[in-house]
C-alpha positions in Angstrom: 95.8 89.8 84.0 92.1 89.8 84.3 89.1 90.5 81.9 87.0 88.4 79.4 88.6 86.5 76.9 86.0 87.7 74.3 86.4 91.3 75.1 89.7 93.0 75.0 90.5 95.5 77.7 93.9 96.6 76.5 94.3 99.3 74.1 97.7 98.0 72.6 97.1 95.6 69.7 99.2 93.4 67.3 98.6 93.5 63.4 95.9 90.8 63.9 93.9 93.0 66.4 95.0 91.0 69.0 95.8 92.4 72.8 99.5 92.8 73.3 100.7 92.9 77.2 101.8 96.4 78.0 102.7 97.4 81.8 102.0 101.1 80.8 98.5 100.7 79.3 96.8 100.8 82.7 93.0 101.4 82.7 91.3 103.8 84.9 88.6 102.8 87.4 85.7 104.2 85.1 86.8 102.3 82.1 87.1 98.9 84.1 83.6 99.6 85.1 82.5 100.4 81.8 84.3 97.4 80.5 82.2 95.0 82.6 79.1 96.6 82.1 79.7 96.0 78.2 80.5 92.4 79.1 77.3 91.8 81.2 75.2 93.6 78.8 76.5 91.1 76.1 75.5 88.1 78.5 71.8 89.9 79.0 71.2 90.3 75.4 71.6 86.5 74.9 68.3 86.0 76.9 69.8 83.0 78.5 71.9 84.8 81.6 70.4 86.6 84.5 73.0 88.5 86.7 72.8 88.9 90.5 75.3 91.2 92.3 75.8 91.5 96.0 73.6 88.6 96.5 73.7 85.3 98.4 73.1 82.2 97.1 71.7 79.0 98.7 70.9 75.6 97.1 68.1 73.6 98.4 69.0 69.9 97.9 66.8 66.9 97.5 66.8 63.5 99.0 69.4 62.1 96.6 71.6 65.2 97.2 70.9 66.8 94.1 70.4 70.7 94.1 66.6 70.9 93.1 66.0 74.7 93.8 68.4 77.7 93.9 67.4 80.6 96.1 69.2 84.0 95.5 68.6 86.6 98.0 70.0 90.3 96.6 71.2 93.3 98.8 67.8 94.6 99.0 66.3 91.4 100.4 64.6 90.7 97.3 64.3 86.8 97.0 64.4 84.9 93.8 63.9 81.1 93.4 64.9 79.5 90.1 65.3 75.9 88.7 67.6 75.7 86.1 70.6 73.5 84.9 73.4 75.8 86.1 74.1 78.6 88.3 77.6 80.0 88.4 78.4 81.7 91.5 81.5 83.6 92.4 82.4 83.5 96.3 84.8 85.7 97.8 86.1 86.2 101.6 87.7 89.5 100.8 85.9 92.0 103.1 86.9 95.7 101.9 86.7 98.5 104.7 83.5 100.2 103.0 81.7 96.8 103.6 82.5 96.4 107.4 82.9 98.1 110.6 85.9 99.4 112.0 88.2 96.7 112.9 89.0 98.6 116.3 86.9 100.6 118.5 86.3 104.4 117.2 85.4 107.1 119.4 81.8 108.7 118.0 83.5 112.1 117.9 86.2 111.1 115.7 86.5 111.3 111.8 86.7 107.8 110.4 86.2 106.8 106.7 86.7 103.8 104.5 89.5 104.6 101.8 87.0 104.8 99.0 85.2 107.9 100.8 88.8 109.8 100.7 88.3 111.7 97.4 84.8 113.1 98.5 86.4 113.9 101.9 89.3 115.8 100.2 86.8 117.8 97.9 84.8 118.8 101.1 87.9 120.2 102.7 86.5 119.7 106.4 89.7 118.1 107.4 93.3 119.5 107.6 95.1 116.5 108.8 94.9 112.7 107.5 95.9 109.4 109.4 96.2 106.5 106.9 96.0 103.1 108.7 97.7 100.4 106.8 100.6 100.2 104.7 99.6 97.6 102.2 98.5 98.4 98.6 95.5 100.2 99.9 97.2 102.5 102.2 99.9 103.2 99.3 96.9 104.2 97.0 95.6 106.3 99.9 98.9 108.2 100.4 99.4 108.7 96.5 95.7 110.0 96.3 96.2 112.6 99.1 99.3 113.8 97.6 98.0 113.8 93.9 95.1 115.8 95.1 97.4 118.5 96.8 97.4 117.7 100.3 100.5 118.8 102.0 102.6 116.1 102.9 103.1 117.5 106.4 99.5 117.0 107.1 99.7 113.2 106.5 100.6 110.6 109.0 101.0 107.1 108.2 100.4 104.3 110.7 102.6 101.1 109.6 102.2 98.3 111.8 105.0 96.5 110.0 107.1 97.6 107.0 106.4 95.6 103.9 108.3 94.8 100.7 106.8 96.4 97.4 107.2 94.9 93.9 108.2 97.6 91.5 106.2 97.5 88.2 108.7 99.3 86.2 111.4 96.7 86.6 109.0 93.6 87.1 107.5 94.3 83.6 110.7 95.7 81.8 110.6 94.4 78.2 107.2 93.1 78.4 108.0 90.8 81.1 110.4 88.9 79.2 111.9 85.6 79.9 115.2 87.0 80.1 114.1 89.7 82.8 112.2 86.9 84.9 115.5 84.8 84.6 117.2 88.0 86.4 114.6 87.6 89.3 115.0 83.8 89.8 118.6 83.7 89.6 118.7 85.4 93.1 116.9 82.6 94.4 119.5 80.2 93.0 122.6 82.2 94.1 121.8 83.6 97.4 122.0 81.5 100.7 119.8 83.0 102.9 116.3 84.8 102.7 117.7 88.1 103.7 120.4 88.2 101.1 117.9 86.8 98.6 115.4 89.8 99.2 118.4 92.3 99.3 119.9 91.0 95.9 116.1 91.3 94.1 116.1 94.9 95.8 119.4 95.7 94.4 118.0 94.6 90.8 115.0 96.8 91.4 112.3 94.5 91.4 111.7 95.2 95.2 111.6 98.2 97.0 111.1 99.5 100.8 110.2 102.7 102.3 113.5 103.1 103.8 116.0 101.7 101.8 118.6 101.7 104.4 116.3 100.9 107.1 115.4 97.9 108.9 114.7 94.8 107.0 110.8 94.5 106.4 109.0 91.5 108.2 106.6 90.7 105.8 106.3 90.5 102.0 102.8 91.4 101.0 104.5 92.6 97.6 101.8 95.3 96.5 102.7 96.5 92.9 103.6 100.0 92.7 105.5 102.2 90.2 108.9 103.6 90.8 107.2 107.1 90.7 104.6 106.1 93.4 107.5 104.6 95.6 109.3 108.1 95.4 106.2 109.8 96.4 105.2 107.5 99.5 109.1 108.2 100.5 108.4 111.8 100.8 105.7 111.3 103.6 108.0 111.2 106.7 105.6 111.3 109.5 105.4 107.4 110.0 104.1 105.7 113.0 105.7 102.5 113.7 104.1 101.5 117.1 102.6 98.2 116.3 98.9 97.9 115.4 96.0 100.0 116.3 94.1 98.6 119.3 91.7 101.6 119.7 90.7 105.4 118.8 89.6 107.5 121.6 88.6 111.1 121.6 91.9 112.6 121.3 94.7 109.7 121.1 95.1 106.5 119.2 96.1 103.6 121.4 98.6 101.3 119.6 100.5 98.1 120.9 103.6 100.1 121.8 102.5 103.4 122.4 100.2 106.3 121.9 99.5 108.6 119.2 97.6 112.1 120.0 95.5 114.2 117.4 93.1 116.6 117.1 89.5 115.2 116.4 88.3 118.8 115.0 90.2 118.6 112.0 91.5 114.9 111.6 90.3 112.2 109.5 91.4 108.6 109.9 91.5 106.7 106.7 90.6 103.0 107.0 93.1 100.7 104.7 93.4 98.0 107.3 93.1 94.4 106.3 91.3 91.7 108.3 93.5 88.7 107.7 94.9 88.3 104.3 92.6 87.1 101.5 92.0 83.7 103.6 95.5 82.8 104.0 95.8 83.7 107.5 96.7 86.8 109.8 99.4 89.0 109.0 
């Protein structure tokens, strides 16, 4: 569902060489990076495009309100002033854990890392226990990463401030996400008479899942997309902490809204998968 129209990303093609949607044709992180590098290089070769990443853009307006000068400040503080016909700027309010400070106070002796540092931390092997903070898509990915790299599930704690509904990729994209499949999903909204009954009906069809199939009704539908195999893996992690949001992390205990979680700072790594707001749509 993303990419450049002029440069195919998927591997599956029809007889005319056009991309064909395939839910199982998932690109790796390295493939996605290489894909966009090829796309950027095509723009640069034209001689008409200059790209600035991790930069801030400002427009100096003239007396009539027109943008007379464009100023671009890159991440290494180099300033570029340009005067051209068009500047295409992409702005986002999304701040990932690696680009911000922890959202809560963290004691200086506590191991605390953004999620993208997790593979390196596992490889070093300096921590035996892992505490994953966050139950959205990033938290799911962290849990799956830990399990896939051989970390024993008994060494994983999962802090879940609120249970969420997950979309199951296998059922969502069955038969190429056909109209018939979409109709089964939408029929639940037409036939059920309450929000809870609607979600339970969608869950019964396999489109939605929750960590505890017979547990409490999740209070929020962030709907991160996971595979059925990933859902099964997530359910094997039984050490789940449901004491509300984390308020602070002290030298040997976590202060949560409804309780305290004790830990050993010498061999525990906290994995930051927390979201600050929800992509501009308000706090969850």
